[in-house]
C-alpha positions as CSV (number, residue, x, y, z in Angstrom):
1,M,32.2,-164.5,1.7
2,S,30.2,-162.2,4.2
3,T,31.7,-158.9,5.7
4,I,33.0,-158.6,8.8
5,V,30.4,-156.8,11.6
6,Q,31.2,-155.3,14.8
7,L,27.8,-153.9,16.4
8,A,28.1,-150.4,18.7
9,L,25.9,-151.1,21.6
10,G,25.3,-148.9,24.8
11,V,23.8,-150.6,27.9
12,G,21.8,-149.3,31.2
13,G,21.3,-145.7,30.3
14,P,18.7,-143.1,29.7
15,G,17.5,-144.1,26.4
16,L,19.6,-147.4,26.0
17,P,18.6,-151.1,26.2
18,S,18.2,-152.5,29.3
19,L,20.8,-155.5,30.7
20,A,17.8,-157.7,29.8
21,D,17.5,-156.5,26.4
22,A,21.2,-156.3,26.2
23,G,21.0,-160.4,26.4
24,D,18.5,-161.1,23.6
25,I,20.7,-158.6,21.1
26,A,23.9,-160.3,22.5
27,A,22.0,-163.6,21.5
28,A,21.0,-162.6,18.2
29,A,24.6,-160.8,17.7
30,A,26.1,-164.5,18.0
31,E,23.5,-166.0,15.7
32,A,24.6,-163.9,13.3
33,G,28.1,-164.3,13.6
34,V,28.8,-160.8,14.6
35,A,32.8,-160.4,15.8
36,A,32.3,-158.3,18.7
37,I,29.8,-155.9,20.4
38,R,31.2,-152.4,21.0
39,L,30.0,-151.5,24.8
40,A,29.8,-147.7,25.2
41,D,30.6,-146.1,28.8
42,Q,28.5,-143.3,28.1
43,S,24.9,-141.8,26.3
44,P,24.1,-138.9,24.9
45,A,21.7,-138.6,27.6
46,G,24.5,-139.6,30.4
47,R,26.5,-142.5,31.7
48,A,26.0,-146.2,30.6
49,L,26.6,-149.3,32.9
50,D,30.2,-150.1,33.5
51,P,31.0,-151.9,29.8
52,T,33.6,-154.2,31.4
53,V,31.0,-155.1,34.0
54,V,28.1,-155.6,31.1
55,A,30.7,-157.3,29.2
56,A,31.5,-159.9,31.8
57,Y,28.2,-160.6,32.3
58,L,26.9,-161.1,28.6
59,A,30.1,-163.3,28.1
60,G,28.7,-165.6,31.0
61,L,25.7,-166.0,28.9
62,H,26.4,-166.0,25.5
63,A,29.7,-167.9,24.0
64,G,31.1,-167.2,20.5
65,I,30.8,-163.5,20.2
66,G,33.6,-161.2,21.6
67,F,33.0,-158.0,23.6
68,L,35.0,-154.7,23.3
69,P,34.1,-152.3,25.9
70,V,35.1,-148.8,25.5
71,V,37.6,-147.4,28.2
72,P,38.9,-144.1,28.5
73,T,42.5,-143.3,29.3
74,T,41.1,-140.7,31.6
75,G,40.9,-142.3,35.1
76,N,42.1,-145.6,34.1
77,A,45.8,-146.8,35.1
78,P,47.4,-148.8,32.2
79,Y,48.3,-151.4,34.4
80,N,44.8,-151.8,36.2
81,A,43.4,-151.3,33.1
82,A,45.3,-154.1,31.4
83,R,44.4,-156.4,34.2
84,R,41.1,-156.1,34.2
85,L,41.0,-156.6,30.3
86,L,42.9,-159.7,30.5
87,S,41.0,-161.1,32.8
88,L,37.9,-160.5,30.8
89,D,40.2,-162.0,27.9
90,R,40.9,-165.4,29.4
91,A,37.5,-165.9,30.8
92,T,35.8,-165.4,27.7
93,G,38.6,-167.9,25.7
94,G,40.2,-165.1,24.2
95,R,37.3,-163.1,22.8
96,A,38.1,-159.6,24.3
97,G,39.3,-156.7,23.6
98,V,39.2,-153.0,24.3
99,V,38.2,-149.4,22.5
100,L,40.6,-147.2,23.8
101,R,39.5,-143.9,23.9
102,P,41.8,-141.1,24.3
103,G,41.4,-138.4,27.1
104,G,43.5,-137.3,30.2
105,G,45.7,-139.4,32.8
106,D,44.7,-140.5,36.2
107,E,45.7,-140.0,39.7
108,V,47.9,-143.1,40.2
109,S,49.9,-142.5,37.1
110,E,50.3,-138.9,37.5
111,A,52.1,-139.5,41.0
112,S,55.0,-140.8,38.9
113,V,54.6,-139.4,35.8
114,P,57.8,-138.7,33.9
115,D,56.8,-135.5,32.2
116,P,54.5,-133.7,33.8
117,G,54.1,-131.1,30.8
118,A,53.0,-133.4,28.7
119,T,49.0,-133.3,27.9
120,D,48.9,-134.3,24.1
121,P,45.9,-136.8,24.4
122,A,47.2,-138.3,21.1
123,R,50.5,-139.0,22.3
124,R,49.0,-140.5,25.5
125,W,46.9,-142.8,23.7
126,T,49.6,-144.0,21.5
127,E,52.0,-144.5,24.7
128,Y,49.2,-146.0,26.8
129,A,48.5,-148.7,23.9
130,R,52.2,-149.5,23.8
131,V,51.9,-150.1,27.6
132,L,49.0,-152.5,27.2
133,T,50.7,-154.4,24.6
134,Q,53.6,-154.8,26.7
135,L,52.1,-155.8,29.6
136,W,49.9,-158.4,27.8
137,E,53.2,-159.9,26.4
138,S,55.0,-159.9,29.6
139,F,53.3,-163.2,30.8
140,P,53.1,-165.3,27.6
141,N,50.8,-168.1,28.3
142,K,53.3,-170.6,27.6
143,A,55.2,-169.5,30.7
144,L,52.6,-171.0,32.7
145,L,53.4,-174.6,33.2
146,G,51.5,-175.8,36.5
147,D,53.5,-178.5,36.9
148,Q,52.7,-180.4,40.5
149,Q,54.8,-183.5,40.1
150,A,57.7,-180.9,39.9
151,G,56.6,-178.4,41.9
152,V,56.7,-175.6,39.1
153,V,54.1,-173.2,38.5
154,A,55.5,-171.0,35.8
155,D,58.9,-170.9,33.9
156,D,59.9,-167.5,35.0
157,T,62.6,-166.8,32.5
158,L,59.5,-166.1,30.0
159,I,58.0,-163.6,32.1
160,R,59.6,-160.2,32.2
161,P,59.3,-156.9,33.4
162,I,58.5,-154.0,30.8
163,A,60.1,-151.1,32.7
164,H,58.7,-148.7,30.6
165,E,59.2,-145.0,31.1
166,G,57.9,-142.7,28.5
167,E,56.1,-138.9,28.8
168,F,52.8,-139.8,30.3
169,Y,53.7,-143.6,32.4
170,R,56.3,-145.2,34.1
171,V,55.0,-148.7,34.9
172,A,57.5,-151.6,36.0
173,G,55.4,-154.8,35.3
174,P,54.9,-157.4,34.6
175,L,51.2,-158.5,34.8
176,D,50.7,-161.0,37.5
177,G,48.7,-163.5,35.2
178,P,49.5,-165.2,31.6
179,S,48.0,-164.2,28.2
180,S,45.2,-166.1,27.0
181,V,44.4,-168.3,23.9
182,Q,44.6,-165.3,21.5
183,G,47.9,-164.3,22.5
184,R,46.3,-160.6,23.8
185,P,43.5,-158.7,23.7
186,V,42.1,-156.7,20.5
187,I,42.6,-152.8,20.7
188,V,40.5,-150.8,18.7
189,A,41.1,-147.2,17.6
190,D,38.7,-144.5,16.1
191,L,39.8,-142.4,13.5
192,G,38.3,-138.7,13.9
193,T,39.4,-138.6,17.7
194,L,43.1,-139.8,16.4
195,D,45.0,-139.9,13.1
196,V,46.5,-143.0,11.4
197,T,49.8,-141.9,13.0
198,A,48.9,-142.2,16.2
199,V,47.3,-145.5,15.8
200,A,49.4,-147.0,13.4
201,A,52.3,-148.9,15.9
202,S,49.4,-150.6,18.3
203,A,45.6,-150.9,16.9
204,D,44.5,-154.3,15.5
205,V,41.3,-152.4,14.4
206,V,40.8,-148.9,13.0
207,V,37.0,-147.6,12.7
208,V,36.5,-144.6,10.3
209,D,32.8,-142.9,9.5
210,R,32.1,-144.5,6.2
211,T,31.6,-141.1,5.1
212,Q,35.2,-140.3,5.5
213,A,36.5,-143.6,4.4
214,A,37.5,-142.9,1.1
215,G,41.5,-143.0,0.6
216,V,42.0,-144.3,4.2
217,D,43.2,-147.6,3.0
218,A,45.9,-146.1,1.4
219,V,46.9,-143.6,4.1
220,L,46.8,-146.5,6.6
221,S,48.7,-148.5,4.7
222,Q,51.5,-145.9,4.5
223,A,51.5,-145.4,8.1
224,L,51.5,-149.2,8.9
225,R,55.1,-149.5,6.9
226,L,56.5,-146.8,8.6
227,A,55.6,-148.3,11.9
228,G,57.2,-151.5,10.7
229,R,54.0,-153.3,10.1
230,D,51.6,-155.0,7.3
231,R,48.2,-153.8,6.5
232,S,47.2,-157.2,6.6
233,E,47.8,-156.8,10.5
234,V,45.0,-154.3,10.9
235,A,41.2,-154.6,10.4
236,L,39.7,-151.4,8.7
237,L,35.9,-150.7,9.5
238,G,33.6,-148.5,8.6
239,R,30.9,-147.2,10.9
240,I,27.5,-146.7,9.5
241,P,24.0,-146.1,11.1
242,V,21.7,-148.6,10.3
243,N,17.8,-148.6,11.1
244,R,15.2,-151.3,10.8
245,G,13.9,-149.9,7.1
246,D,17.6,-150.7,6.1
247,A,16.8,-154.6,7.3
248,V,13.1,-154.7,6.0
249,A,14.0,-153.1,2.5
250,G,16.3,-156.4,1.9
251,G,19.7,-156.4,0.5
252,L,21.5,-155.2,3.4
253,P,24.5,-157.7,3.1
254,A,24.8,-157.1,-0.6
255,R,24.9,-153.2,0.3
256,L,27.6,-153.6,3.0
257,R,30.1,-156.1,0.5
258,A,29.7,-152.8,-2.1
259,W,30.6,-150.4,0.3
260,A,33.2,-152.7,1.5
261,D,34.8,-153.0,-2.1
262,E,34.6,-149.6,-3.2
263,Q,36.2,-148.1,-0.3
264,L,38.7,-151.0,0.7
265,L,37.2,-151.6,4.0
266,D,37.4,-155.1,5.7
267,G,33.9,-154.7,7.2
268,F,31.6,-152.1,9.4
269,E,31.0,-151.2,12.5
270,L,27.1,-151.2,12.8
271,V,25.3,-148.2,15.0
272,P,21.8,-149.5,15.2
273,Q,19.1,-146.8,15.3
274,G,16.1,-147.6,17.9
275,G,14.7,-150.1,20.2
276,P,16.1,-153.7,20.9
277,D,13.5,-155.0,18.2
278,H,14.9,-152.9,15.6
279,V,18.6,-153.7,16.5
280,I,17.6,-157.6,16.8
281,A,15.5,-157.0,13.5
282,I,19.1,-155.5,11.8
283,L,20.9,-158.5,13.0
284,R,18.7,-161.0,11.4
285,A,19.0,-159.4,8.2
286,L,23.0,-159.7,8.2
287,E,24.3,-162.9,6.1
288,P,25.7,-165.1,8.8
289,R,29.4,-165.7,9.5
290,P,30.6,-169.1,11.2
291,Q,31.9,-168.4,14.5
292,A,35.5,-167.8,15.1
293,P,37.5,-169.6,17.6
294,T,39.0,-166.3,19.1
295,L,38.0,-162.5,18.5
296,R,41.5,-162.1,16.7
297,A,40.5,-165.0,14.2
298,A,36.9,-163.2,13.7
299,Y,38.8,-160.0,12.4
300,G,40.9,-162.2,10.6
301,L,44.3,-160.9,12.7
302,R,47.4,-163.1,13.3
303,E,47.1,-164.6,16.9
304,G,49.7,-163.6,19.6
305,A,51.9,-161.0,19.9
306,L,52.9,-158.2,17.4
307,V,56.2,-158.8,16.2
């Protein structure tokens, strides 16, 4: 079976593909069965286009592929981010997620922060991810009835406030709209800026540089067990740079499978080097995967809420 692939891409900033180029790349990615495109919110030379806007635009052009905008905790209140991402998830038929980046707070949350002295970015990430999950589960899809004859829109017994109060956030909830067909968006975490302990409770996909992937499967498995979860609930991806020469030389799918087997990875996040034509050549060198019905299915994850 071919390896899970996630593509990293920034759009619209200095040295990045244009929005039109991104459309061509997304088309090639969909043909290759890429699970999702990770959309950066910045480039080495400056900012990129808002990745949530880019995701919405590309999703309107290309079905069958997921989108993962990078969203930092800095400047993004979790309730607002949860609503925005869930709207994208419903609009794409359950093919959206988020790469949550640790950072600082936001002015909305700071007005009622439970512990003004709390500053640790990793602990903030953990709490933020937990709030997102709780909010996305607060209005399950099955609660939306739409029974015109009985005049009942939703079963409000299934919609519940989350009443969250932690170190960094005080969020009442619930959300004002139902979950998507995949249950909730996918949460992606990067190791390096975070450790496995911080991400074990909430991450669905964990990304580590391939050069640092040795032994991570075992460490992650142990952290998940301590969090009451199983290794099968999380996809572990190795991040690797790839250039056109890797595609032209041939054998890229076989090398990916060999690396995955060696380091117990479920797949890879490809970071393409070069312009749009190079990116498309790399995608065409992959072994195509069948398109999955949802983003969670594309990663081999269980659909629905965490249990």
